N, C-alpha and C positions, 0 to 999 in steps of 0.2 A: 271262694274263700282265699283271702290274701294272707300270706305269711311274711313277716318282716324278719330280717336277719339282725339280731341285736349284738352288741359288742361282747356279751358275755356267753351267749349260747345260741345254738341252732334249735329249729323245731325238732320234736321227737318224730322222726320220719316214719317210725314204726306205727304210729298213730294216724298217719295219712294214707289216703289212697294213692296209687301210682299217678293218677291224674293230677292230684294235688301236689305231689312231689314234683312233677313235671312242670306245673304251673310256677312253682317256687323257684326252680332252677332257671326258668325263662327270665326271671327278674334279675338273675345275677350277671354282672358285667365285669366285675373286678377279678382279674386273673389271680390275684393273690389269695383269694378265697377258695379257689378251685381245689387245691390239695386237701384241704381239711374236709371239704364237702365230699370229695371222692372217698376218703377214708371212712366217712360216716355212712355214706350210701352202701358201701361194700360190706358193711357190718349188717346190712339187711338181708334176709334169707330169700326174698322175692327175686325172681329172675328178671322181672320187669324193672326193678330198682337197679339190680346190677347192670342191665343194659344201659340205663340212664347214666350210671357211674362210668361205663365204658365210653359213652358218647361225650360226657364231660371231660374225660381224660384226653380224648382226641382233640378237643377244643383247647385244652390247656397246652398240649404239645404245639399246636398251630400258633397259639398266641405267643408262647415262648419262642418259637422260630422267628416270628416277625419282630419281636422285640430284640432278639439277638441280631437279627439283620440290620435293624434301624441302628443300633449301637455300631456295629462293624462298619457300616457305610458312613458313619459320623467320624471315624478315626482319623482320616486325613484332614478333615475340617477342624477337629479339636487340636490336631498337631499344630496347624497353622495359627490357631487362636492362642495356643501356648507360646508362640513365637511373637505374639503381639498383634496379629491381624484381627481386626474387628468386623469389617464388612466384606465377607467372602461371598462371591458371586459364581453360580454355576451356569455354564453356558452350553447349550447344544442346539442342533438344528434338525429339520425334517425336510425331506424332498429333494435331496441331491441327485437321486437317480431317475425320477420319472421323466416322461416325455412331455408332460403338460403341467401347467401351473407354476406357482412361485416356490422358491425356497423360504422356509419360515424358520427364524431362530428365536429362542427364548432365554432370558437372563433372570435367574432366581436367587433370592436370598431367603434361607429358611431360618426360622426360629427353633433352635434345637430343644427348647423347652415346651414346644408344641409338636409332639411327634406326629408324623404321617405315616403310618404303618403300611408296608406293601409297596414302596417305591422301587422302581427297577427300570431297566432299559424298556422304553415304551413298546418296542417290537416284541418283548417277551409277555406282554399283557394282552388279555382280550380287549376288544373295544369298549365293552361295558365297564370293565375294571379301569380302563384309562380314563374314561369319562368321569367315573365316580372319583378317582383321584385327582383329576383336573379340577373339579369342583372344590375339593378339599384344599389343594394347593392354593387356589385362589383365595380361600377363606383365611388360611393361616400364614401365608408367605407373601413377600414382595416380589412382583414380577414385572418384566418388560418383554415386549413382543416387537420383533421387526421382521420385515420380508423383503426380498428382492424379486421383482417380477420376472417373467419368462423372457420379456424384452431385455431386461438388464442381464439375465443369464446369457442370452445371445450376444450382448455387447461385450461383456467382461470375460466370460467363461464361467463355469459352475463354481469353481474354487473361489475366484474373487468375488463373485456374487454372494456366495456363502458369507464371506467375510463382511460384505456390505450389510447383509441381513443381521449379523451378530452385532455390528456397530450400532445399527438402529435399535437393537434390542436394548443394549446397554443405555443408549440415549433415553429410551422410552422408560427405563427403570429409574433413572436419576431423579425425576421429580418426587419419587415416593421416598427418597433417602434423606436423612439429616445431614449427612456428609457423603462425600464421594467414596466409592468402593476402593478398597486398598489391595484387593487381590481378585483376579478372575481365574476361574479353573475352567479350562476349555476341553470339551470331549474331543478326543482324537490325538494326533501327533504334531499339530501345529498350532501356533498362537496367531492372535489377530494382528496384522501388521498396521502400524500407524496409530496405535492407542498407547498412551503414556502410562496407563495403569499397569502394575506389575501383573504377570500372567504366568500360568503354568498349564501345559497341555497334559491331559491324563488319558492315556489310551485305554479304551473300553470304560471311560469314566461314568457312562450311564448306567453301568452294571456295578459300579464300585463306589461311587460317591452320591450321597442322597441329594445334594444340590443340583448336581448334573442330571441325575435320574429325574428329578422334578422338572428341570428345564426341557428334558427330551419329552416328557408327557405333555407339557404345555404346548411345545411347538408341534408335536404330532397331531393333537386333538385340534388345535387352531388350524392347521393346514387341511386336516380331513374336513373340517366344517366349510371351509372355503371350497374344497373340491365338491362337496355334496351340493353346493349351490351352483357350481359349474355343471354338474351332472343333470340338473333340471334344464339348463339352457341347451346342453349338447348330449341328448340321451343316447344317441347312436354309438358312443364310445364306451358306455358302461363304466363311466368314471367313478361311480359310487362304490363299485366293486374293486376296480384296479387301482384307484387313488391316482391315475395318471401314469402308472408303471407300464412298461412295454409288454404287456401279455399278448399272446397270439390274437385274441379277440380285438384288442386295441389297435394292434398294427393292421389287422385286416380292415378295420374301420377306417384308419387313416388312408389306406390304399384305395378304398372305395369312395369315401366322401371328401378327402383332402384334409389339411390341416385347419384348426381353428385359430382365432387370435390368442388363445392361451397356450398354444403348442410352442415347444422350443425348436425353432427352426434349425439351430446348430447341432441338434442331436441327430445322430446318423439314421435312426429308424423313423424320423419324421420326413415325409416326402418333400423335398426342397422345392419351394416355390408353388407347391400345389396347394392353393387356397380354396376352401369350400365356396361354391358358386353363390350360395345364399348370403355369405359374408361379403363377397364382391358386390352384390346387388344392393346392400344396406345403404350405401351412399346415394 
């Protein structure tokens, strides 16, 4: 039995079974309707209905928190929009600290009229939630991705290689734009050298600004997917779990098997010059 919510009235919940009320509530997705529904449900004397009202109230509180967070994390973007900036890019990276793999950067422009609720510093999100948001960001936003390999990290150092990845992310974004960006918001305390576009560094930006948070998620999931592929080739290092970071297990594997072509030779915990025998024999 399906019940439709009209503009003028709600069903008479007292005439429905608890199962029917639950089915009706399952169809409701608009938070603006929740308050009225909760009031009506609480008028019912049945405990099962009151439990549904309590559950709906929790959902309402959660939705309101997500909405408020979305608005709060747009304040800096709107401030710059009010100053005349139109194409505002958020930039962040993933993979500065690991012993293996590239550093990956992402550049993102959001449409504030298409909310993506739940954006946050990627490190504060579960893997499953990151992957959900990754898909939604790709559907609703303009993105560019760049990376610098472990060889480039060894050549330039991790700081400079991160800037290389960020420049590549901006370059990758440009074909998706009608005009060049006029402001880059960079997570951290430093701007990208050698770029003519106006920039501002935002400390902890991935937890404060939606565009930067979105970039952190794109960079993190992109890099993780690369590491998952490396993990299939080098199972001894348990890369799928440690993502290339210097866990005790990873360091023990390095000491036992040597480094692979994806390891960063200039990082202190990577055995210098100790290359896996099977890699040496590949030629």
